[in-house]
The first five atom37 places (N, CA, C, CB, O) and aatype in JSON, in Angstrom:
{
  "aatype": [12, 11, 16, 16, 10, 16, 9, 0, 0, 0, 10, 7, 15, 0, 10, 10, 10, 0, 0, 5, 19, 5, 0, 5, 0, 14, 16, 16, 6, 11, 4, 18, 7, 19, 0, 11, 0, 7, 11, 2, 3, 4, 5, 16, 0, 16, 15, 15, 4, 0, 7, 16, 15, 11, 11, 3, 8, 6, 0, 15, 0, 17, 10, 15, 10, 14, 11, 7, 16, 4, 6, 11, 9, 0, 7, 7, 15, 10, 16, 7, 15, 11, 7],
  "atom_mask": [
    [1, 1, 1, 1, 1],
    [1, 1, 1, 1, 1],
    [1, 1, 1, 1, 1],
    [1, 1, 1, 1, 1],
    [1, 1, 1, 1, 1],
    [1, 1, 1, 1, 1],
    [1, 1, 1, 1, 1],
    [1, 1, 1, 1, 1],
    [1, 1, 1, 1, 1],
    [1, 1, 1, 1, 1],
    [1, 1, 1, 1, 1],
    [1, 1, 1, 0, 1],
    [1, 1, 1, 1, 1],
    [1, 1, 1, 1, 1],
    [1, 1, 1, 1, 1],
    [1, 1, 1, 1, 1],
    [1, 1, 1, 1, 1],
    [1, 1, 1, 1, 1],
    [1, 1, 1, 1, 1],
    [1, 1, 1, 1, 1],
    [1, 1, 1, 1, 1],
    [1, 1, 1, 1, 1],
    [1, 1, 1, 1, 1],
    [1, 1, 1, 1, 1],
    [1, 1, 1, 1, 1],
    [1, 1, 1, 1, 1],
    [1, 1, 1, 1, 1],
    [1, 1, 1, 1, 1],
    [1, 1, 1, 1, 1],
    [1, 1, 1, 1, 1],
    [1, 1, 1, 1, 1],
    [1, 1, 1, 1, 1],
    [1, 1, 1, 0, 1],
    [1, 1, 1, 1, 1],
    [1, 1, 1, 1, 1],
    [1, 1, 1, 1, 1],
    [1, 1, 1, 1, 1],
    [1, 1, 1, 0, 1],
    [1, 1, 1, 1, 1],
    [1, 1, 1, 1, 1],
    [1, 1, 1, 1, 1],
    [1, 1, 1, 1, 1],
    [1, 1, 1, 1, 1],
    [1, 1, 1, 1, 1],
    [1, 1, 1, 1, 1],
    [1, 1, 1, 1, 1],
    [1, 1, 1, 1, 1],
    [1, 1, 1, 1, 1],
    [1, 1, 1, 1, 1],
    [1, 1, 1, 1, 1],
    [1, 1, 1, 0, 1],
    [1, 1, 1, 1, 1],
    [1, 1, 1, 1, 1],
    [1, 1, 1, 1, 1],
    [1, 1, 1, 1, 1],
    [1, 1, 1, 1, 1],
    [1, 1, 1, 1, 1],
    [1, 1, 1, 1, 1],
    [1, 1, 1, 1, 1],
    [1, 1, 1, 1, 1],
    [1, 1, 1, 1, 1],
    [1, 1, 1, 1, 1],
    [1, 1, 1, 1, 1],
    [1, 1, 1, 1, 1],
    [1, 1, 1, 1, 1],
    [1, 1, 1, 1, 1],
    [1, 1, 1, 1, 1],
    [1, 1, 1, 0, 1],
    [1, 1, 1, 1, 1],
    [1, 1, 1, 1, 1],
    [1, 1, 1, 1, 1],
    [1, 1, 1, 1, 1],
    [1, 1, 1, 1, 1],
    [1, 1, 1, 1, 1],
    [1, 1, 1, 0, 1],
    [1, 1, 1, 0, 1],
    [1, 1, 1, 1, 1],
    [1, 1, 1, 1, 1],
    [1, 1, 1, 1, 1],
    [1, 1, 1, 0, 1],
    [1, 1, 1, 1, 1],
    [1, 1, 1, 1, 1],
    [1, 1, 1, 0, 1]
  ],
  "atom_positions": [
    [[77.81, 110.05, 112.6], [78.0, 109.27, 113.81], [76.67, 108.75, 114.35], [78.7, 110.1, 114.87], [76.56, 107.6, 114.76]],
    [[75.64, 109.62, 114.34], [74.35, 109.24, 114.86], [73.71, 108.12, 114.03], [73.43, 110.44, 114.9], [73.07, 107.23, 114.58]],
    [[73.87, 108.17, 112.7], [73.32, 107.16, 111.81], [73.98, 105.8, 112.07], [73.51, 107.58, 110.35], [73.3, 104.78, 112.11]],
    [[75.27, 105.8, 112.23], [76.0, 104.56, 112.5], [75.53, 103.93, 113.8], [77.51, 104.83, 112.54], [75.35, 102.72, 113.88]],
    [[75.34, 104.74, 114.81], [74.88, 104.25, 116.1], [73.47, 103.68, 115.99], [74.93, 105.38, 117.14], [73.17, 102.65, 116.6]],
    [[72.61, 104.33, 115.24], [71.24, 103.87, 115.05], [71.22, 102.53, 114.31], [70.42, 104.91, 114.27], [70.49, 101.62, 114.7]],
    [[72.01, 102.4, 113.27], [72.09, 101.15, 112.51], [72.64, 100.03, 113.38], [72.98, 101.33, 111.26], [72.12, 98.92, 113.34]],
    [[73.65, 100.31, 114.16], [74.23, 99.3, 115.05], [73.21, 98.85, 116.09], [75.5, 99.85, 115.75], [73.12, 97.65, 116.39]],
    [[72.46, 99.77, 116.64], [71.44, 99.42, 117.64], [70.33, 98.58, 117.01], [70.84, 100.7, 118.27], [69.87, 97.61, 117.61]],
    [[69.9, 98.94, 115.8], [68.86, 98.18, 115.11], [69.34, 96.76, 114.79], [68.44, 98.9, 113.81], [68.59, 95.8, 114.96]],
    [[70.57, 96.65, 114.32], [71.13, 95.33, 114.0], [71.26, 94.48, 115.26], [72.5, 95.48, 113.32], [70.94, 93.29, 115.24]],
    [[71.71, 95.07, 116.33], [71.82, 94.34, 117.6], [70.47, 93.87, 118.1], [0.0, 0.0, 0.0], [70.35, 92.75, 118.59]],
    [[69.46, 94.71, 117.98], [68.11, 94.33, 118.4], [67.58, 93.19, 117.55], [67.16, 95.53, 118.31], [66.95, 92.27, 118.08]],
    [[67.81, 93.23, 116.24], [67.34, 92.18, 115.35], [68.01, 90.85, 115.68], [67.62, 92.56, 113.89], [67.35, 89.81, 115.68]],
    [[69.3, 90.86, 115.94], [70.01, 89.63, 116.3], [69.52, 89.07, 117.63], [71.51, 89.89, 116.35], [69.38, 87.86, 117.79]],
    [[69.28, 89.94, 118.58], [68.78, 89.51, 119.89], [67.39, 88.89, 119.76], [68.75, 90.69, 120.87], [67.11, 87.87, 120.39]],
    [[66.53, 89.5, 118.96], [65.19, 88.97, 118.75], [65.24, 87.61, 118.07], [64.35, 89.95, 117.92], [64.5, 86.7, 118.45]],
    [[66.1, 87.46, 117.07], [66.23, 86.17, 116.37], [66.69, 85.08, 117.32], [67.2, 86.3, 115.19], [66.2, 83.95, 117.25]],
    [[67.62, 85.39, 118.19], [68.11, 84.4, 119.16], [67.02, 84.03, 120.15], [69.33, 84.94, 119.9], [66.91, 82.87, 120.55]],
    [[66.22, 85.0, 120.55], [65.14, 84.74, 121.51], [64.06, 83.87, 120.88], [64.54, 86.06, 122.0], [63.55, 82.96, 121.54]],
    [[63.7, 84.12, 119.64], [62.68, 83.32, 118.95], [63.15, 81.88, 118.8], [62.36, 83.92, 117.57], [62.37, 80.95, 119.01]],
    [[64.41, 81.69, 118.45], [64.94, 80.34, 118.29], [64.97, 79.6, 119.63], [66.35, 80.39, 117.69], [64.74, 78.39, 119.66]],
    [[65.23, 80.29, 120.72], [65.26, 79.66, 122.04], [63.88, 79.21, 122.48], [65.85, 80.62, 123.06], [63.77, 78.34, 123.34]],
    [[62.83, 79.79, 121.91], [61.47, 79.44, 122.28], [60.85, 78.44, 121.31], [60.61, 80.69, 122.35], [59.63, 78.4, 121.17]],
    [[61.65, 77.63, 120.66], [61.15, 76.63, 119.72], [60.21, 75.67, 120.46], [62.32, 75.84, 119.05], [60.45, 75.33, 121.62]],
    [[59.15, 75.24, 119.79], [58.18, 74.37, 120.46], [58.81, 73.05, 120.91], [57.01, 74.1, 119.54], [59.66, 72.49, 120.22]],
    [[58.38, 72.58, 122.05], [58.89, 71.32, 122.58], [57.85, 70.2, 122.41], [59.27, 71.46, 124.06], [58.07, 69.07, 122.84]],
    [[56.72, 70.54, 121.77], [55.7, 69.54, 121.5], [55.38, 69.54, 120.01], [54.42, 69.8, 122.34], [55.73, 70.47, 119.28]],
    [[54.72, 68.48, 119.57], [54.3, 68.39, 118.18], [52.96, 67.67, 118.11], [55.37, 67.65, 117.33], [52.59, 66.92, 119.01]],
    [[52.24, 67.9, 117.02], [50.95, 67.25, 116.81], [51.2, 65.82, 116.37], [50.08, 68.01, 115.78], [51.97, 65.58, 115.43]],
    [[50.55, 64.87, 117.03], [50.68, 63.45, 116.69], [49.29, 62.94, 116.29], [51.27, 62.62, 117.89], [48.39, 62.86, 117.12]],
    [[49.14, 62.61, 115.03], [47.87, 62.17, 114.48], [47.72, 60.66, 114.58], [47.73, 62.61, 113.03], [48.7, 59.92, 114.54]],
    [[46.47, 60.21, 114.72], [46.16, 58.79, 114.66], [46.34, 58.01, 115.95], [0.0, 0.0, 0.0], [46.27, 56.78, 115.93]],
    [[46.58, 58.68, 117.07], [46.8, 57.95, 118.32], [45.75, 58.26, 119.39], [48.18, 58.27, 118.86], [45.72, 57.62, 120.44]],
    [[44.9, 59.24, 119.14], [43.92, 59.66, 120.15], [42.77, 58.65, 120.26], [43.36, 61.06, 119.82], [42.3, 58.11, 119.26]],
    [[42.33, 58.42, 121.47], [41.13, 57.62, 121.71], [39.91, 58.48, 121.42], [41.1, 57.07, 123.18], [40.01, 59.71, 121.41]],
    [[38.78, 57.87, 121.19], [37.54, 58.6, 120.92], [37.28, 59.59, 122.05], [36.35, 57.63, 120.76], [37.33, 59.23, 123.23]],
    [[36.99, 60.83, 121.69], [36.69, 61.86, 122.67], [37.89, 62.42, 123.41], [0.0, 0.0, 0.0], [37.71, 63.2, 124.35]],
    [[39.09, 62.06, 123.02], [40.29, 62.52, 123.74], [41.23, 63.35, 122.86], [41.05, 61.33, 124.28], [42.37, 63.6, 123.26]],
    [[40.77, 63.79, 121.68], [41.62, 64.59, 120.8], [41.84, 65.99, 121.38], [41.0, 64.69, 119.39], [41.04, 66.47, 122.19]],
    [[42.93, 66.64, 120.97], [43.27, 67.96, 121.49], [42.62, 69.11, 120.74], [44.74, 68.14, 121.47], [42.55, 70.22, 121.28]],
    [[42.15, 68.9, 119.53], [41.58, 70.01, 118.77], [40.63, 69.52, 117.7], [42.69, 70.84, 118.14], [40.42, 68.32, 117.54]],
    [[40.04, 70.46, 116.98], [39.09, 70.16, 115.91], [39.7, 69.22, 114.87], [38.62, 71.46, 115.23], [40.9, 69.29, 114.58]],
    [[38.87, 68.34, 114.31], [39.3, 67.44, 113.23], [38.41, 67.68, 112.02], [39.24, 65.95, 113.69], [37.54, 68.54, 112.03]],
    [[38.64, 66.91, 110.98], [37.82, 67.02, 109.78], [36.38, 66.59, 110.04], [38.42, 66.19, 108.65], [35.47, 67.01, 109.33]],
    [[36.16, 65.76, 111.05], [34.82, 65.24, 111.31], [34.26, 65.61, 112.68], [34.83, 63.76, 111.19], [33.15, 65.19, 113.02]],
    [[34.97, 66.38, 113.46], [34.46, 66.83, 114.77], [34.76, 68.31, 114.96], [35.09, 65.99, 115.93], [35.69, 68.85, 114.36]],
    [[33.96, 68.96, 115.77], [34.0, 70.42, 115.84], [34.99, 71.01, 116.83], [32.66, 70.91, 116.19], [35.4, 72.16, 116.67]],
    [[35.39, 70.26, 117.84], [36.33, 70.83, 118.81], [37.04, 69.73, 119.61], [35.6, 71.79, 119.77], [36.82, 68.55, 119.37]],
    [[37.88, 70.13, 120.53], [38.63, 69.18, 121.34], [37.69, 68.24, 122.08], [39.54, 69.92, 122.33], [36.64, 68.66, 122.58]],
    [[38.09, 66.99, 122.16], [37.31, 66.01, 122.92], [36.07, 65.51, 122.22], [0.0, 0.0, 0.0], [35.18, 64.96, 122.87]],
    [[35.98, 65.69, 120.91], [34.75, 65.28, 120.21], [35.0, 64.29, 119.07], [34.06, 66.48, 119.65], [34.09, 64.05, 118.28]],
    [[36.18, 63.72, 118.97], [36.4, 62.73, 117.91], [35.5, 61.53, 118.17], [37.91, 62.29, 117.85], [35.21, 61.19, 119.32]],
    [[35.06, 60.91, 117.11], [34.04, 59.86, 117.21], [34.6, 58.45, 117.37], [33.19, 59.9, 116.0], [33.9, 57.57, 117.89]],
    [[35.84, 58.22, 116.94], [36.37, 56.85, 117.03], [37.85, 56.87, 117.43], [36.21, 56.12, 115.68], [38.54, 57.87, 117.27]],
    [[38.3, 55.75, 117.95], [39.71, 55.61, 118.32], [40.59, 55.7, 117.08], [39.95, 54.27, 119.06], [40.2, 55.24, 116.0]],
    [[41.76, 56.27, 117.22], [42.8, 56.32, 116.19], [42.34, 56.99, 114.9], [43.28, 54.93, 115.88], [42.8, 56.63, 113.81]],
    [[41.44, 57.96, 115.01], [40.98, 58.72, 113.85], [42.19, 59.42, 113.22], [39.86, 59.75, 114.24], [42.95, 60.09, 113.93]],
    [[42.37, 59.29, 111.91], [43.56, 59.8, 111.23], [43.68, 61.32, 111.27], [43.55, 59.35, 109.79], [44.79, 61.84, 111.17]],
    [[42.57, 62.04, 111.44], [42.65, 63.5, 111.47], [42.65, 64.06, 112.9], [41.48, 64.1, 110.69], [42.78, 65.27, 113.08]],
    [[42.5, 63.21, 113.9], [42.51, 63.65, 115.3], [43.95, 63.59, 115.82], [41.57, 62.74, 116.18], [44.7, 62.66, 115.53]],
    [[44.32, 64.62, 116.59], [45.7, 64.65, 117.09], [45.77, 64.95, 118.57], [46.5, 65.67, 116.32], [44.84, 65.48, 119.18]],
    [[46.92, 64.58, 119.13], [47.28, 64.91, 120.51], [48.6, 65.67, 120.47], [47.4, 63.61, 121.4], [49.43, 65.41, 119.6]],
    [[48.78, 66.58, 121.37], [50.04, 67.3, 121.49], [50.96, 66.47, 122.39], [49.83, 68.75, 122.06], [50.66, 66.25, 123.56]],
    [[52.07, 66.02, 121.84], [53.01, 65.16, 122.57], [54.41, 65.76, 122.55], [53.03, 63.73, 121.96], [54.72, 66.57, 121.68]],
    [[55.25, 65.37, 123.5], [56.63, 65.86, 123.49], [57.31, 65.51, 122.16], [57.43, 65.26, 124.67], [57.13, 64.42, 121.62]],
    [[58.09, 66.45, 121.66], [58.78, 66.28, 120.39], [59.59, 64.98, 120.38], [59.69, 67.48, 120.11], [60.31, 64.69, 121.33]],
    [[59.47, 64.21, 119.3], [60.21, 62.96, 119.15], [59.46, 61.73, 119.64], [0.0, 0.0, 0.0], [59.93, 60.61, 119.43]],
    [[58.32, 61.92, 120.28], [57.56, 60.8, 120.83], [56.64, 60.16, 119.81], [56.75, 61.27, 122.02], [56.49, 58.93, 119.8]],
    [[56.02, 60.95, 118.96], [54.97, 60.48, 118.06], [55.4, 59.29, 117.19], [54.53, 61.6, 117.19], [54.69, 58.29, 117.11]],
    [[56.53, 59.42, 116.56], [56.95, 58.37, 115.64], [57.37, 57.08, 116.35], [58.09, 58.87, 114.8], [57.62, 56.07, 115.7]],
    [[57.44, 57.11, 117.67], [57.74, 55.9, 118.44], [56.48, 55.13, 118.78], [58.5, 56.27, 119.72], [56.55, 53.99, 119.25]],
    [[55.31, 55.74, 118.56], [54.03, 55.12, 118.9], [53.47, 54.44, 117.66], [53.03, 56.17, 119.45], [53.41, 55.04, 116.59]],
    [[53.05, 53.19, 117.79], [52.44, 52.47, 116.67], [51.22, 53.21, 116.17], [52.06, 51.03, 117.08], [50.3, 53.49, 116.94]],
    [[51.2, 53.53, 114.9], [50.08, 54.25, 114.3], [50.23, 55.76, 114.36], [0.0, 0.0, 0.0], [49.41, 56.47, 113.77]],
    [[51.23, 56.27, 115.04], [51.43, 57.72, 115.15], [52.02, 58.3, 113.88], [0.0, 0.0, 0.0], [52.85, 57.68, 113.22]],
    [[51.56, 59.5, 113.52], [52.03, 60.18, 112.32], [52.1, 61.69, 112.59], [51.1, 59.89, 111.11], [51.28, 62.24, 113.32]],
    [[53.09, 62.34, 112.0], [53.22, 63.79, 112.15], [52.37, 64.54, 111.15], [54.67, 64.2, 112.0], [52.27, 65.77, 111.22]],
    [[51.75, 63.83, 110.23], [50.84, 64.45, 109.27], [49.47, 63.8, 109.37], [51.39, 64.33, 107.83], [49.36, 62.58, 109.49]],
    [[48.44, 64.61, 109.32], [47.09, 64.11, 109.46], [46.43, 63.84, 108.13], [0.0, 0.0, 0.0], [46.94, 64.21, 107.07]],
    [[45.29, 63.19, 108.2], [44.47, 62.9, 107.03], [43.29, 63.85, 107.01], [43.99, 61.43, 107.04], [42.88, 64.34, 108.06]],
    [[42.76, 64.12, 105.86], [41.62, 65.02, 105.75], [40.31, 64.33, 106.08], [41.55, 65.6, 104.36], [39.3, 65.01, 106.26]],
    [[40.28, 63.02, 106.15], [39.01, 62.36, 106.26], [38.73, 61.73, 107.53], [0.0, 0.0, 0.0], [37.66, 61.14, 107.7]]
  ]
}
């Protein structure tokens, strides 16, 4: 009886955790190629940290935008370039 109760509790906890993780899905995504010079959100292939991109629309520089917005922007891409 005790083993069955333990297994049921573990299974219930696992299902609850899975539902909680899915509910916290990100609502933003990285959008490459749309940042102005010095306005990127994070490090790129050619700059060391946020706000240090050297040129407008750098292919490896990204901004965090609401999900579904990036592909509506001219030049926006969900995948970055290495260069």
